[in-house]
C-alpha positions, 0 to 999 in steps of 0.5 A: 495486519490486513485490517490495518492496511484497509484502514490506511487505505480508507484514510488515504481515500478520505484525505484525497477527498478532503483535498478537494473540499473548498474549505481545505483548499482555501486554507494553504496551511491546512491543505499542506497538512492534508497533502503531507499526510496523504503523501506519507500514505501513498506508497503503502496504499500503492503496495497494498493495492498491488498485493490485493491484485496479486491475491485475486490473480492467485485465486484465479490461478489456483482455480486453474489447478483443477484443469488437467490441461492447465495444471502445469502452467497454473503451478508455475503461475501460483509459485511466481505469484506466491513469491511476489506476494511474499516480497510485497508482504515483507515490504508492507510490514516495513511500511507499517512501522512507525515513522520517525517524526524527525525524518526529513527535518534539518538537524544540528550535530555538535561534535 
């Protein structure tokens, strides 16, 4: 799952740089396609970056567990970070599900 999220983040960065490309920027249709794809990845990338930041904080908090004076505070922080990471991991799993290609399009419903 994490390698897939790294790929999504790489694609997001690629799309962001392509939006600044003069060839893409001069073609409104192509620019709109790139911007739409980038917007679709934005939330996933934001949550993934937050998750990675929490993972680094967790590593630091676990290092503090070795210090007897900081152990109690570090245990509380580790528990809090693990809980937050669990919620973000569930959110990431949902965000990685395939999108409905018809989402956001108008429909005609006949009864």
